[in-house]
PyMOL Python script that loads the backbone (N, CA, C, O; Angstrom):
from pymol import cmd

cmd.read_pdbstr("""\
ATOM      1  N   UNK A   1     121.234  79.103 103.537  1.00  0.00           N
ATOM      2  CA  UNK A   1     119.904  78.598 103.807  1.00  0.00           C
ATOM      3  C   UNK A   1     119.988  77.354 104.692  1.00  0.00           C
ATOM      4  O   UNK A   1     120.881  76.520 104.539  1.00  0.00           O
ATOM      5  N   UNK A   2     119.071  77.256 105.584  1.00  0.00           N
ATOM      6  CA  UNK A   2     119.051  76.139 106.522  1.00  0.00           C
ATOM      7  C   UNK A   2     118.647  74.866 105.790  1.00  0.00           C
ATOM      8  O   UNK A   2     117.723  74.910 104.978  1.00  0.00           O
ATOM      9  N   UNK A   3     119.303  73.726 106.043  1.00  0.00           N
ATOM     10  CA  UNK A   3     119.039  72.520 105.265  1.00  0.00           C
ATOM     11  C   UNK A   3     117.729  71.800 105.613  1.00  0.00           C
ATOM     12  O   UNK A   3     117.345  70.869 104.906  1.00  0.00           O
ATOM     13  N   UNK A   4     117.038  72.207 106.679  1.00  0.00           N
ATOM     14  CA  UNK A   4     115.801  71.538 107.090  1.00  0.00           C
ATOM     15  C   UNK A   4     114.663  72.563 107.126  1.00  0.00           C
ATOM     16  O   UNK A   4     114.471  73.227 108.145  1.00  0.00           O
ATOM     17  N   UNK A   5     113.910  72.704 106.037  1.00  0.00           N
ATOM     18  CA  UNK A   5     112.873  73.746 105.983  1.00  0.00           C
ATOM     19  C   UNK A   5     111.846  73.647 107.116  1.00  0.00           C
ATOM     20  O   UNK A   5     111.409  74.675 107.634  1.00  0.00           O
ATOM     21  N   UNK A   6     111.456  72.439 107.509  1.00  0.00           N
ATOM     22  CA  UNK A   6     110.466  72.312 108.585  1.00  0.00           C
ATOM     23  C   UNK A   6     111.015  72.877 109.895  1.00  0.00           C
ATOM     24  O   UNK A   6     110.289  73.539 110.637  1.00  0.00           O
ATOM     25  N   UNK A   7     112.270  72.624 110.177  1.00  0.00           N
ATOM     26  CA  UNK A   7     112.884  73.154 111.386  1.00  0.00           C
ATOM     27  C   UNK A   7     113.021  74.671 111.301  1.00  0.00           C
ATOM     28  O   UNK A   7     112.820  75.376 112.290  1.00  0.00           O
ATOM     29  N   UNK A   8     113.362  75.165 110.123  1.00  0.00           N
ATOM     30  CA  UNK A   8     113.456  76.611 109.918  1.00  0.00           C
ATOM     31  C   UNK A   8     112.092  77.270 110.142  1.00  0.00           C
ATOM     32  O   UNK A   8     112.005  78.321 110.776  1.00  0.00           O
ATOM     33  N   UNK A   9     111.024  76.646 109.616  1.00  0.00           N
ATOM     34  CA  UNK A   9     109.669  77.172 109.804  1.00  0.00           C
ATOM     35  C   UNK A   9     109.286  77.154 111.283  1.00  0.00           C
ATOM     36  O   UNK A   9     108.678  78.099 111.784  1.00  0.00           O
ATOM     37  N   UNK A  10     109.645  76.075 111.977  1.00  0.00           N
ATOM     38  CA  UNK A  10     109.341  75.974 113.405  1.00  0.00           C
ATOM     39  C   UNK A  10     110.074  77.057 114.198  1.00  0.00           C
ATOM     40  O   UNK A  10     109.487  77.693 115.074  1.00  0.00           O
ATOM     41  N   UNK A  11     111.346  77.264 113.892  1.00  0.00           N
ATOM     42  CA  UNK A  11     112.116  78.303 114.587  1.00  0.00           C
ATOM     43  C   UNK A  11     111.505  79.685 114.365  1.00  0.00           C
ATOM     44  O   UNK A  11     111.452  80.505 115.282  1.00  0.00           O
ATOM     45  N   UNK A  12     111.042  79.935 113.134  1.00  0.00           N
ATOM     46  CA  UNK A  12     110.469  81.251 112.856  1.00  0.00           C
ATOM     47  C   UNK A  12     109.152  81.450 113.603  1.00  0.00           C
ATOM     48  O   UNK A  12     108.937  82.512 114.187  1.00  0.00           O
ATOM     49  N   UNK A  13     108.274  80.459 113.597  1.00  0.00           N
ATOM     50  CA  UNK A  13     106.999  80.628 114.305  1.00  0.00           C
ATOM     51  C   UNK A  13     107.235  80.763 115.802  1.00  0.00           C
ATOM     52  O   UNK A  13     106.527  81.518 116.469  1.00  0.00           O
ATOM     53  N   UNK A  14     108.212  80.052 116.342  1.00  0.00           N
ATOM     54  CA  UNK A  14     108.524  80.182 117.764  1.00  0.00           C
ATOM     55  C   UNK A  14     108.998  81.604 118.076  1.00  0.00           C
ATOM     56  O   UNK A  14     108.613  82.179 119.095  1.00  0.00           O
ATOM     57  N   UNK A  15     109.831  82.167 117.203  1.00  0.00           N
ATOM     58  CA  UNK A  15     110.317  83.535 117.380  1.00  0.00           C
ATOM     59  C   UNK A  15     109.170  84.539 117.207  1.00  0.00           C
ATOM     60  O   UNK A  15     109.044  85.489 117.980  1.00  0.00           O
ATOM     61  N   UNK A  16     108.350  84.318 116.200  1.00  0.00           N
ATOM     62  CA  UNK A  16     107.255  85.248 115.896  1.00  0.00           C
ATOM     63  C   UNK A  16     106.232  85.286 117.036  1.00  0.00           C
ATOM     64  O   UNK A  16     105.720  86.352 117.379  1.00  0.00           O
ATOM     65  N   UNK A  17     105.939  84.130 117.615  1.00  0.00           N
ATOM     66  CA  UNK A  17     104.885  84.063 118.629  1.00  0.00           C
ATOM     67  C   UNK A  17     105.401  84.147 120.058  1.00  0.00           C
ATOM     68  O   UNK A  17     104.615  84.081 121.003  1.00  0.00           O
ATOM     69  N   UNK A  18     106.714  84.291 120.229  1.00  0.00           N
ATOM     70  CA  UNK A  18     107.265  84.431 121.563  1.00  0.00           C
ATOM     71  C   UNK A  18     106.679  85.666 122.233  1.00  0.00           C
ATOM     72  O   UNK A  18     106.675  86.752 121.654  1.00  0.00           O
ATOM     73  N   UNK A  19     106.187  85.497 123.453  1.00  0.00           N
ATOM     74  CA  UNK A  19     105.643  86.598 124.258  1.00  0.00           C
ATOM     75  C   UNK A  19     104.396  87.224 123.649  1.00  0.00           C
ATOM     76  O   UNK A  19     104.100  88.388 123.919  1.00  0.00           O
ATOM     77  N   UNK A  20     103.660  86.474 122.833  1.00  0.00           N
ATOM     78  CA  UNK A  20     102.397  86.995 122.295  1.00  0.00           C
ATOM     79  C   UNK A  20     101.235  86.542 123.163  1.00  0.00           C
ATOM     80  O   UNK A  20     101.343  85.593 123.940  1.00  0.00           O
ATOM     81  N   UNK A  21     100.133  87.240 123.010  1.00  0.00           N
ATOM     82  CA  UNK A  21      98.881  86.869 123.661  1.00  0.00           C
ATOM     83  C   UNK A  21      97.885  86.562 122.548  1.00  0.00           C
ATOM     84  O   UNK A  21      97.632  87.416 121.699  1.00  0.00           O
ATOM     85  N   UNK A  22      97.307  85.339 122.537  1.00  0.00           N
ATOM     86  CA  UNK A  22      96.299  85.044 121.512  1.00  0.00           C
ATOM     87  C   UNK A  22      95.040  85.875 121.772  1.00  0.00           C
ATOM     88  O   UNK A  22      94.578  85.980 122.908  1.00  0.00           O
ATOM     89  N   UNK A  23      94.498  86.458 120.715  1.00  0.00           N
ATOM     90  CA  UNK A  23      93.337  87.337 120.845  1.00  0.00           C
ATOM     91  C   UNK A  23      92.067  86.652 120.347  1.00  0.00           C
ATOM     92  O   UNK A  23      91.083  86.559 121.081  1.00  0.00           O
ATOM     93  N   UNK A  24      92.085  86.172 119.103  1.00  0.00           N
ATOM     94  CA  UNK A  24      90.870  85.597 118.540  1.00  0.00           C
ATOM     95  C   UNK A  24      91.193  84.809 117.276  1.00  0.00           C
ATOM     96  O   UNK A  24      92.259  84.966 116.681  1.00  0.00           O
ATOM     97  N   UNK A  25      90.267  83.974 116.888  1.00  0.00           N
ATOM     98  CA  UNK A  25      90.352  83.339 115.574  1.00  0.00           C
ATOM     99  C   UNK A  25      89.816  84.348 114.555  1.00  0.00           C
ATOM    100  O   UNK A  25      88.868  85.081 114.835  1.00  0.00           O
ATOM    101  N   UNK A  26      90.430  84.376 113.383  1.00  0.00           N
ATOM    102  CA  UNK A  26      89.999  85.298 112.323  1.00  0.00           C
ATOM    103  C   UNK A  26      88.970  84.564 111.463  1.00  0.00           C
ATOM    104  O   UNK A  26      89.277  83.545 110.844  1.00  0.00           O
ATOM    105  N   UNK A  27      87.756  85.091 111.433  1.00  0.00           N
ATOM    106  CA  UNK A  27      86.659  84.445 110.717  1.00  0.00           C
ATOM    107  C   UNK A  27      86.151  85.296 109.558  1.00  0.00           C
ATOM    108  O   UNK A  27      85.092  85.009 109.000  1.00  0.00           O
ATOM    109  N   UNK A  28      86.894  86.341 109.187  1.00  0.00           N
ATOM    110  CA  UNK A  28      86.444  87.306 108.190  1.00  0.00           C
ATOM    111  C   UNK A  28      86.559  86.822 106.748  1.00  0.00           C
ATOM    112  O   UNK A  28      85.964  87.416 105.849  1.00  0.00           O
ATOM    113  N   UNK A  29      87.318  85.746 106.516  1.00  0.00           N
ATOM    114  CA  UNK A  29      87.617  85.329 105.154  1.00  0.00           C
ATOM    115  C   UNK A  29      87.195  83.878 104.947  1.00  0.00           C
ATOM    116  O   UNK A  29      87.608  82.982 105.683  1.00  0.00           O
ATOM    117  N   UNK A  30      86.364  83.668 103.931  1.00  0.00           N
ATOM    118  CA  UNK A  30      85.889  82.327 103.616  1.00  0.00           C
ATOM    119  C   UNK A  30      87.050  81.455 103.140  1.00  0.00           C
ATOM    120  O   UNK A  30      87.912  81.917 102.392  1.00  0.00           O
ATOM    121  N   UNK A  31      87.069  80.210 103.569  1.00  0.00           N
ATOM    122  CA  UNK A  31      88.073  79.207 103.184  1.00  0.00           C
ATOM    123  C   UNK A  31      89.455  79.449 103.769  1.00  0.00           C
ATOM    124  O   UNK A  31      90.411  78.787 103.366  1.00  0.00           O
ATOM    125  N   UNK A  32      89.588  80.385 104.715  1.00  0.00           N
ATOM    126  CA  UNK A  32      90.879  80.612 105.348  1.00  0.00           C
ATOM    127  C   UNK A  32      90.806  80.291 106.832  1.00  0.00           C
ATOM    128  O   UNK A  32      89.770  80.472 107.473  1.00  0.00           O
ATOM    129  N   UNK A  33      91.915  79.815 107.363  1.00  0.00           N
ATOM    130  CA  UNK A  33      92.074  79.644 108.799  1.00  0.00           C
ATOM    131  C   UNK A  33      93.042  80.720 109.257  1.00  0.00           C
ATOM    132  O   UNK A  33      94.068  80.951 108.617  1.00  0.00           O
ATOM    133  N   UNK A  34      92.719  81.376 110.361  1.00  0.00           N
ATOM    134  CA  UNK A  34      93.594  82.432 110.825  1.00  0.00           C
ATOM    135  C   UNK A  34      93.426  82.717 112.297  1.00  0.00           C
ATOM    136  O   UNK A  34      92.380  82.460 112.893  1.00  0.00           O
ATOM    137  N   UNK A  35      94.492  83.259 112.868  1.00  0.00           N
ATOM    138  CA  UNK A  35      94.504  83.622 114.281  1.00  0.00           C
ATOM    139  C   UNK A  35      95.190  84.967 114.449  1.00  0.00           C
ATOM    140  O   UNK A  35      96.132  85.299 113.730  1.00  0.00           O
ATOM    141  N   UNK A  36      94.690  85.746 115.431  1.00  0.00           N
ATOM    142  CA  UNK A  36      95.242  87.066 115.721  1.00  0.00           C
ATOM    143  C   UNK A  36      95.918  87.036 117.095  1.00  0.00           C
ATOM    144  O   UNK A  36      95.370  86.509 118.063  1.00  0.00           O
ATOM    145  N   UNK A  37      97.123  87.615 117.154  1.00  0.00           N
ATOM    146  CA  UNK A  37      97.899  87.697 118.384  1.00  0.00           C
ATOM    147  C   UNK A  37      98.339  89.134 118.600  1.00  0.00           C
ATOM    148  O   UNK A  37      98.428  89.913 117.651  1.00  0.00           O
ATOM    149  N   UNK A  38      98.615  89.484 119.851  1.00  0.00           N
ATOM    150  CA  UNK A  38      99.209  90.769 120.192  1.00  0.00           C
ATOM    151  C   UNK A  38     100.541  90.486 120.873  1.00  0.00           C
ATOM    152  O   UNK A  38     100.636  89.626 121.748  1.00  0.00           O
ATOM    153  N   UNK A  39     101.574  91.227 120.456  1.00  0.00           N
ATOM    154  CA  UNK A  39     102.891  91.136 121.095  1.00  0.00           C
ATOM    155  C   UNK A  39     103.241  92.510 121.642  1.00  0.00           C
ATOM    156  O   UNK A  39     103.262  93.495 120.905  1.00  0.00           O
ATOM    157  N   UNK A  40     103.517  92.567 122.945  1.00  0.00           N
ATOM    158  CA  UNK A  40     103.922  93.811 123.583  1.00  0.00           C
ATOM    159  C   UNK A  40     105.444  93.816 123.625  1.00  0.00           C
ATOM    160  O   UNK A  40     106.062  92.914 124.193  1.00  0.00           O
ATOM    161  N   UNK A  41     106.043  94.838 123.019  1.00  0.00           N
ATOM    162  CA  UNK A  41     107.500  94.950 122.995  1.00  0.00           C
ATOM    163  C   UNK A  41     107.894  96.303 123.585  1.00  0.00           C
ATOM    164  O   UNK A  41     107.052  97.193 123.703  1.00  0.00           O
ATOM    165  N   UNK A  42     109.157  96.466 123.955  1.00  0.00           N
ATOM    166  CA  UNK A  42     109.605  97.773 124.457  1.00  0.00           C
ATOM    167  C   UNK A  42     109.403  98.894 123.439  1.00  0.00           C
ATOM    168  O   UNK A  42     109.273 100.059 123.816  1.00  0.00           O
ATOM    169  N   UNK A  43     109.376  98.546 122.151  1.00  0.00           N
ATOM    170  CA  UNK A  43     109.199  99.553 121.102  1.00  0.00           C
ATOM    171  C   UNK A  43     107.745  99.795 120.747  1.00  0.00           C
ATOM    172  O   UNK A  43     107.455 100.626 119.886  1.00  0.00           O
ATOM    173  N   UNK A  44     106.821  99.088 121.391  1.00  0.00           N
ATOM    174  CA  UNK A  44     105.403  99.241 121.089  1.00  0.00           C
ATOM    175  C   UNK A  44     104.762  97.899 120.822  1.00  0.00           C
ATOM    176  O   UNK A  44     105.431  96.865 120.840  1.00  0.00           O
ATOM    177  N   UNK A  45     103.474  97.917 120.576  1.00  0.00           N
ATOM    178  CA  UNK A  45     102.736  96.679 120.349  1.00  0.00           C
ATOM    179  C   UNK A  45     102.729  96.297 118.878  1.00  0.00           C
ATOM    180  O   UNK A  45     102.824  97.146 117.992  1.00  0.00           O
ATOM    181  N   UNK A  46     102.615  94.998 118.644  1.00  0.00           N
ATOM    182  CA  UNK A  46     102.421  94.480 117.290  1.00  0.00           C
ATOM    183  C   UNK A  46     101.173  93.614 117.286  1.00  0.00           C
ATOM    184  O   UNK A  46     100.925  92.856 118.223  1.00  0.00           O
ATOM    185  N   UNK A  47     100.396  93.733 116.226  1.00  0.00           N
ATOM    186  CA  UNK A  47      99.286  92.819 115.972  1.00  0.00           C
ATOM    187  C   UNK A  47      99.774  91.855 114.898  1.00  0.00           C
ATOM    188  O   UNK A  47     100.221  92.277 113.831  1.00  0.00           O
ATOM    189  N   UNK A  48      99.686  90.573 115.181  1.00  0.00           N
ATOM    190  CA  UNK A  48     100.185  89.553 114.265  1.00  0.00           C
ATOM    191  C   UNK A  48      99.035  88.647 113.865  1.00  0.00           C
ATOM    192  O   UNK A  48      98.346  88.076 114.710  1.00  0.00           O
ATOM    193  N   UNK A  49      98.842  88.528 112.558  1.00  0.00           N
ATOM    194  CA  UNK A  49      97.874  87.571 112.022  1.00  0.00           C
ATOM    195  C   UNK A  49      98.636  86.426 111.387  1.00  0.00           C
ATOM    196  O   UNK A  49      99.666  86.628 110.744  1.00  0.00           O
ATOM    197  N   UNK A  50      98.119  85.221 111.574  1.00  0.00           N
ATOM    198  CA  UNK A  50      98.630  84.046 110.881  1.00  0.00           C
ATOM    199  C   UNK A  50      97.474  83.514 110.045  1.00  0.00           C
ATOM    200  O   UNK A  50      96.417  83.180 110.580  1.00  0.00           O
ATOM    201  N   UNK A  51      97.675  83.437 108.734  1.00  0.00           N
ATOM    202  CA  UNK A  51      96.615  83.001 107.814  1.00  0.00           C
ATOM    203  C   UNK A  51      97.121  81.903 106.894  1.00  0.00           C
ATOM    204  O   UNK A  51      98.280  81.908 106.478  1.00  0.00           O
ATOM    205  N   UNK A  52      96.227  80.951 106.580  1.00  0.00           N
ATOM    206  CA  UNK A  52      96.512  79.955 105.550  1.00  0.00           C
ATOM    207  C   UNK A  52      95.196  79.445 104.994  1.00  0.00           C
ATOM    208  O   UNK A  52      94.146  79.583 105.622  1.00  0.00           O
ATOM    209  N   UNK A  53      95.262  78.857 103.813  1.00  0.00           N
ATOM    210  CA  UNK A  53      94.074  78.330 103.143  1.00  0.00           C
ATOM    211  C   UNK A  53      93.621  77.060 103.844  1.00  0.00           C
ATOM    212  O   UNK A  53      94.411  76.138 104.049  1.00  0.00           O
ATOM    213  N   UNK A  54      92.357  77.017 104.207  1.00  0.00           N
ATOM    214  CA  UNK A  54      91.803  75.851 104.900  1.00  0.00           C
ATOM    215  C   UNK A  54      91.683  74.647 103.982  1.00  0.00           C
ATOM    216  O   UNK A  54      91.811  73.506 104.426  1.00  0.00           O
ATOM    217  N   UNK A  55      91.439  74.898 102.701  1.00  0.00           N
ATOM    218  CA  UNK A  55      91.235  73.781 101.768  1.00  0.00           C
ATOM    219  C   UNK A  55      92.396  73.624 100.780  1.00  0.00           C
ATOM    220  O   UNK A  55      92.346  72.771  99.894  1.00  0.00           O
ATOM    221  N   UNK A  56      93.437  74.442 100.930  1.00  0.00           N
ATOM    222  CA  UNK A  56      94.599  74.339 100.048  1.00  0.00           C
ATOM    223  C   UNK A  56      94.493  75.168  98.783  1.00  0.00           C
ATOM    224  O   UNK A  56      95.489  75.353  98.084  1.00  0.00           O
ATOM    225  N   UNK A  57      93.301  75.673  98.475  1.00  0.00           N
ATOM    226  CA  UNK A  57      93.121  76.490  97.279  1.00  0.00           C
ATOM    227  C   UNK A  57      93.489  77.939  97.568  1.00  0.00           C
ATOM    228  O   UNK A  57      93.194  78.445  98.651  1.00  0.00           O
ATOM    229  N   UNK A  58      94.130  78.616  96.615  1.00  0.00           N
ATOM    230  CA  UNK A  58      94.469  80.027  96.811  1.00  0.00           C
ATOM    231  C   UNK A  58      93.208  80.875  96.989  1.00  0.00           C
ATOM    232  O   UNK A  58      92.209  80.678  96.297  1.00  0.00           O
ATOM    233  N   UNK A  59      93.274  81.814  97.923  1.00  0.00           N
ATOM    234  CA  UNK A  59      92.163  82.716  98.205  1.00  0.00           C
ATOM    235  C   UNK A  59      92.705  84.132  98.273  1.00  0.00           C
ATOM    236  O   UNK A  59      93.661  84.406  98.999  1.00  0.00           O
ATOM    237  N   UNK A  60      92.096  85.024  97.518  1.00  0.00           N
ATOM    238  CA  UNK A  60      92.498  86.428  97.525  1.00  0.00           C
ATOM    239  C   UNK A  60      91.794  87.135  98.682  1.00  0.00           C
ATOM    240  O   UNK A  60      90.590  86.971  98.879  1.00  0.00           O
ATOM    241  N   UNK A  61      92.558  87.927  99.450  1.00  0.00           N
ATOM    242  CA  UNK A  61      91.986  88.666 100.576  1.00  0.00           C
ATOM    243  C   UNK A  61      92.411  90.124 100.487  1.00  0.00           C
ATOM    244  O   UNK A  61      93.469  90.460  99.955  1.00  0.00           O
ATOM    245  N   UNK A  62      91.551  90.970 101.024  1.00  0.00           N
ATOM    246  CA  UNK A  62      91.874  92.380 101.193  1.00  0.00           C
ATOM    247  C   UNK A  62      91.957  92.621 102.689  1.00  0.00           C
ATOM    248  O   UNK A  62      90.969  92.462 103.406  1.00  0.00           O
ATOM    249  N   UNK A  63      93.126  93.002 103.157  1.00  0.00           N
ATOM    250  CA  UNK A  63      93.338  93.250 104.581  1.00  0.00           C
ATOM    251  C   UNK A  63      92.713  94.576 104.975  1.00  0.00           C
ATOM    252  O   UNK A  63      92.534  95.448 104.124  1.00  0.00           O
ATOM    253  N   UNK A  64      92.372  94.749 106.260  1.00  0.00           N
ATOM    254  CA  UNK A  64      91.722  95.994 106.685  1.00  0.00           C
ATOM    255  C   UNK A  64      92.593  97.232 106.506  1.00  0.00           C
ATOM    256  O   UNK A  64      92.075  98.340 106.368  1.00  0.00           O
ATOM    257  N   UNK A  65      93.912  97.052 106.506  1.00  0.00           N
ATOM    258  CA  UNK A  65      94.836  98.167 106.268  1.00  0.00           C
ATOM    259  C   UNK A  65      96.175  97.590 105.827  1.00  0.00           C
ATOM    260  O   UNK A  65      96.426  96.394 105.974  1.00  0.00           O
ATOM    261  N   UNK A  66      97.027  98.448 105.288  1.00  0.00           N
ATOM    262  CA  UNK A  66      98.335  98.012 104.820  1.00  0.00           C
ATOM    263  C   UNK A  66      99.174  97.550 106.012  1.00  0.00           C
ATOM    264  O   UNK A  66      99.367  98.314 106.957  1.00  0.00           O
ATOM    265  N   UNK A  67      99.678  96.304 105.982  1.00  0.00           N
ATOM    266  CA  UNK A  67     100.498  95.828 107.098  1.00  0.00           C
ATOM    267  C   UNK A  67     101.902  96.424 107.061  1.00  0.00           C
ATOM    268  O   UNK A  67     102.368  96.901 106.026  1.00  0.00           O
ATOM    269  N   UNK A  68     102.555  96.385 108.203  1.00  0.00           N
ATOM    270  CA  UNK A  68     103.931  96.851 108.307  1.00  0.00           C
ATOM    271  C   UNK A  68     104.885  95.839 107.682  1.00  0.00           C
ATOM    272  O   UNK A  68     105.827  96.213 106.984  1.00  0.00           O
ATOM    273  N   UNK A  69     104.630  94.529 107.942  1.00  0.00           N
ATOM    274  CA  UNK A  69     105.482  93.474 107.411  1.00  0.00           C
ATOM    275  C   UNK A  69     104.641  92.236 107.090  1.00  0.00           C
ATOM    276  O   UNK A  69     103.607  91.989 107.712  1.00  0.00           O
ATOM    277  N   UNK A  70     105.109  91.465 106.103  1.00  0.00           N
ATOM    278  CA  UNK A  70     104.528  90.166 105.779  1.00  0.00           C
ATOM    279  C   UNK A  70     105.689  89.192 105.620  1.00  0.00           C
ATOM    280  O   UNK A  70     106.702  89.508 104.996  1.00  0.00           O
ATOM    281  N   UNK A  71     105.525  88.006 106.192  1.00  0.00           N
ATOM    282  CA  UNK A  71     106.552  86.970 106.091  1.00  0.00           C
ATOM    283  C   UNK A  71     105.946  85.683 105.568  1.00  0.00           C
ATOM    284  O   UNK A  71     104.773  85.394 105.805  1.00  0.00           O
ATOM    285  N   UNK A  72     106.759  84.909 104.849  1.00  0.00           N
ATOM    286  CA  UNK A  72     106.312  83.583 104.426  1.00  0.00           C
ATOM    287  C   UNK A  72     106.561  82.583 105.552  1.00  0.00           C
ATOM    288  O   UNK A  72     106.995  82.958 106.641  1.00  0.00           O
ATOM    289  N   UNK A  73     106.283  81.313 105.282  1.00  0.00           N
ATOM    290  CA  UNK A  73     106.365  80.284 106.324  1.00  0.00           C
ATOM    291  C   UNK A  73     107.771  80.090 106.875  1.00  0.00           C
ATOM    292  O   UNK A  73     107.932  79.582 107.984  1.00  0.00           O
ATOM    293  N   UNK A  74     108.792  80.489 106.116  1.00  0.00           N
ATOM    294  CA  UNK A  74     110.178  80.332 106.559  1.00  0.00           C
ATOM    295  C   UNK A  74     110.744  81.616 107.161  1.00  0.00           C
ATOM    296  O   UNK A  74     111.911  81.668 107.549  1.00  0.00           O
ATOM    297  N   UNK A  75     109.899  82.657 107.237  1.00  0.00           N
ATOM    298  CA  UNK A  75     110.349  83.914 107.818  1.00  0.00           C
ATOM    299  C   UNK A  75     110.971  84.879 106.831  1.00  0.00           C
ATOM    300  O   UNK A  75     111.575  85.873 107.234  1.00  0.00           O
ATOM    301  N   UNK A  76     110.831  84.601 105.535  1.00  0.00           N
ATOM    302  CA  UNK A  76     111.369  85.503 104.520  1.00  0.00           C
ATOM    303  C   UNK A  76     110.401  86.667 104.311  1.00  0.00           C
ATOM    304  O   UNK A  76     109.208  86.443 104.104  1.00  0.00           O
ATOM    305  N   UNK A  77     110.893  87.905 104.362  1.00  0.00           N
ATOM    306  CA  UNK A  77     110.010  89.061 104.151  1.00  0.00           C
ATOM    307  C   UNK A  77     109.395  89.034 102.753  1.00  0.00           C
ATOM    308  O   UNK A  77     110.046  88.668 101.775  1.00  0.00           O
ATOM    309  N   UNK A  78     108.140  89.426 102.687  1.00  0.00           N
ATOM    310  CA  UNK A  78     107.403  89.531 101.439  1.00  0.00           C
ATOM    311  C   UNK A  78     107.035  90.989 101.212  1.00  0.00           C
ATOM    312  O   UNK A  78     107.114  91.804 102.131  1.00  0.00           O
ATOM    313  N   UNK A  79     106.641  91.312 100.011  1.00  0.00           N
ATOM    314  CA  UNK A  79     106.197  92.683  99.722  1.00  0.00           C
ATOM    315  C   UNK A  79     104.939  92.989 100.512  1.00  0.00           C
ATOM    316  O   UNK A  79     103.976  92.223 100.486  1.00  0.00           O
ATOM    317  N   UNK A  80     104.951  94.118 101.219  1.00  0.00           N
ATOM    318  CA  UNK A  80     103.771  94.527 101.979  1.00  0.00           C
ATOM    319  C   UNK A  80     102.694  94.993 101.020  1.00  0.00           C
ATOM    320  O   UNK A  80     102.933  95.849 100.168  1.00  0.00           O
ATOM    321  N   UNK A  81     101.523  94.432 101.163  1.00  0.00           N
ATOM    322  CA  UNK A  81     100.398  94.775 100.304  1.00  0.00           C
ATOM    323  C   UNK A  81      99.112  94.588 101.097  1.00  0.00           C
ATOM    324  O   UNK A  81      99.050  93.769 102.014  1.00  0.00           O
ATOM    325  N   UNK A  82      98.106  95.340 100.743  1.00  0.00           N
ATOM    326  CA  UNK A  82      96.815  95.200 101.409  1.00  0.00           C
ATOM    327  C   UNK A  82      95.996  94.078 100.779  1.00  0.00           C
ATOM    328  O   UNK A  82      95.050  93.583 101.391  1.00  0.00           O
ATOM    329  N   UNK A  83      96.352  93.673  99.560  1.00  0.00           N
ATOM    330  CA  UNK A  83      95.685  92.564  98.871  1.00  0.00           C
ATOM    331  C   UNK A  83      96.675  91.420  98.742  1.00  0.00           C
ATOM    332  O   UNK A  83      97.769  91.592  98.205  1.00  0.00           O
ATOM    333  N   UNK A  84      96.288  90.247  99.239  1.00  0.00           N
ATOM    334  CA  UNK A  84      97.173  89.084  99.234  1.00  0.00           C
ATOM    335  C   UNK A  84      96.458  87.869  98.669  1.00  0.00           C
ATOM    336  O   UNK A  84      95.235  87.754  98.747  1.00  0.00           O
ATOM    337  N   UNK A  85      97.246  86.967  98.100  1.00  0.00           N
ATOM    338  CA  UNK A  85      96.719  85.656  97.759  1.00  0.00           C
ATOM    339  C   UNK A  85      97.252  84.690  98.806  1.00  0.00           C
ATOM    340  O   UNK A  85      98.462  84.485  98.911  1.00  0.00           O
ATOM    341  N   UNK A  86      96.359  84.104  99.571  1.00  0.00           N
ATOM    342  CA  UNK A  86      96.727  83.190 100.641  1.00  0.00           C
ATOM    343  C   UNK A  86      96.561  81.759 100.128  1.00  0.00           C
ATOM    344  O   UNK A  86      95.522  81.396  99.576  1.00  0.00           O
ATOM    345  N   UNK A  87      97.605  80.958 100.322  1.00  0.00           N
ATOM    346  CA  UNK A  87      97.597  79.555  99.893  1.00  0.00           C
ATOM    347  C   UNK A  87      97.693  78.667 101.135  1.00  0.00           C
ATOM    348  O   UNK A  87      97.494  79.135 102.256  1.00  0.00           O
ATOM    349  N   UNK A  88      97.993  77.403 100.931  1.00  0.00           N
ATOM    350  CA  UNK A  88      98.163  76.475 102.051  1.00  0.00           C
ATOM    351  C   UNK A  88      99.405  76.818 102.873  1.00  0.00           C
ATOM    352  O   UNK A  88      99.531  76.387 104.019  1.00  0.00           O
ATOM    353  N   UNK A  89     100.325  77.594 102.289  1.00  0.00           N
ATOM    354  CA  UNK A  89     101.513  78.017 103.021  1.00  0.00           C
ATOM    355  C   UNK A  89     101.166  79.187 103.939  1.00  0.00           C
ATOM    356  O   UNK A  89     100.557  80.166 103.506  1.00  0.00           O
ATOM    357  N   UNK A  90     101.550  79.081 105.185  1.00  0.00           N
ATOM    358  CA  UNK A  90     101.249  80.095 106.189  1.00  0.00           C
ATOM    359  C   UNK A  90     101.861  81.438 105.807  1.00  0.00           C
ATOM    360  O   UNK A  90     102.974  81.506 105.284  1.00  0.00           O
ATOM    361  N   UNK A  91     101.110  82.501 106.079  1.00  0.00           N
ATOM    362  CA  UNK A  91     101.615  83.870 105.967  1.00  0.00           C
ATOM    363  C   UNK A  91     101.484  84.526 107.334  1.00  0.00           C
ATOM    364  O   UNK A  91     100.479  84.356 108.023  1.00  0.00           O
ATOM    365  N   UNK A  92     102.501  85.270 107.713  1.00  0.00           N
ATOM    366  CA  UNK A  92     102.505  86.053 108.943  1.00  0.00           C
ATOM    367  C   UNK A  92     102.377  87.512 108.548  1.00  0.00           C
ATOM    368  O   UNK A  92     103.185  88.028 107.776  1.00  0.00           O
ATOM    369  N   UNK A  93     101.359  88.175 109.081  1.00  0.00           N
ATOM    370  CA  UNK A  93     101.063  89.553 108.717  1.00  0.00           C
ATOM    371  C   UNK A  93     101.169  90.394 109.995  1.00  0.00           C
ATOM    372  O   UNK A  93     100.532  90.080 111.001  1.00  0.00           O
ATOM    373  N   UNK A  94     101.970  91.455 109.952  1.00  0.00           N
ATOM    374  CA  UNK A  94     102.304  92.209 111.162  1.00  0.00           C
ATOM    375  C   UNK A  94     101.975  93.686 110.974  1.00  0.00           C
ATOM    376  O   UNK A  94     102.337  94.305 109.973  1.00  0.00           O
ATOM    377  N   UNK A  95     101.278  94.225 111.964  1.00  0.00           N
ATOM    378  CA  UNK A  95     101.033  95.668 112.049  1.00  0.00           C
ATOM    379  C   UNK A  95     101.662  96.194 113.316  1.00  0.00           C
ATOM    380  O   UNK A  95     101.555  95.559 114.365  1.00  0.00           O
ATOM    381  N   UNK A  96     102.316  97.342 113.245  1.00  0.00           N
ATOM    382  CA  UNK A  96     102.798  98.031 114.444  1.00  0.00           C
ATOM    383  C   UNK A  96     101.641  98.834 114.996  1.00  0.00           C
ATOM    384  O   UNK A  96     100.973  99.565 114.265  1.00  0.00           O
ATOM    385  N   UNK A  97     101.412  98.697 116.273  1.00  0.00           N
ATOM    386  CA  UNK A  97     100.302  99.410 116.905  1.00  0.00           C
ATOM    387  C   UNK A  97     100.842 100.384 117.904  1.00  0.00           C
ATOM    388  O   UNK A  97     100.073 101.092 118.554  1.00  0.00           O
TER     389      UNK A  97
END
""", "prot")
cmd.dss("prot")
cmd.show_as("cartoon", "prot")
cmd.util.cbc("prot")
cmd.orient("prot")
């Protein structure tokens, strides 16, 4: 494990958002801040959402469909689920398109 979590988080977001195009702010969920990006790769497109709690309180959300991958703020894979509890810690949600 990397000894500096903030640097590890920064490296992961830089990798995750490399070559992405910002699409829109996500306004579908009360008390959450979120942004949607598209990444075009040789293997196909990915839609990436970044979500976190705006007020720090956990908020349960139902995603429009089951994501392909979910990562925590440090880039650790999480169980893919259509229902998530979003906290102040950033979640990266990825769909293959």
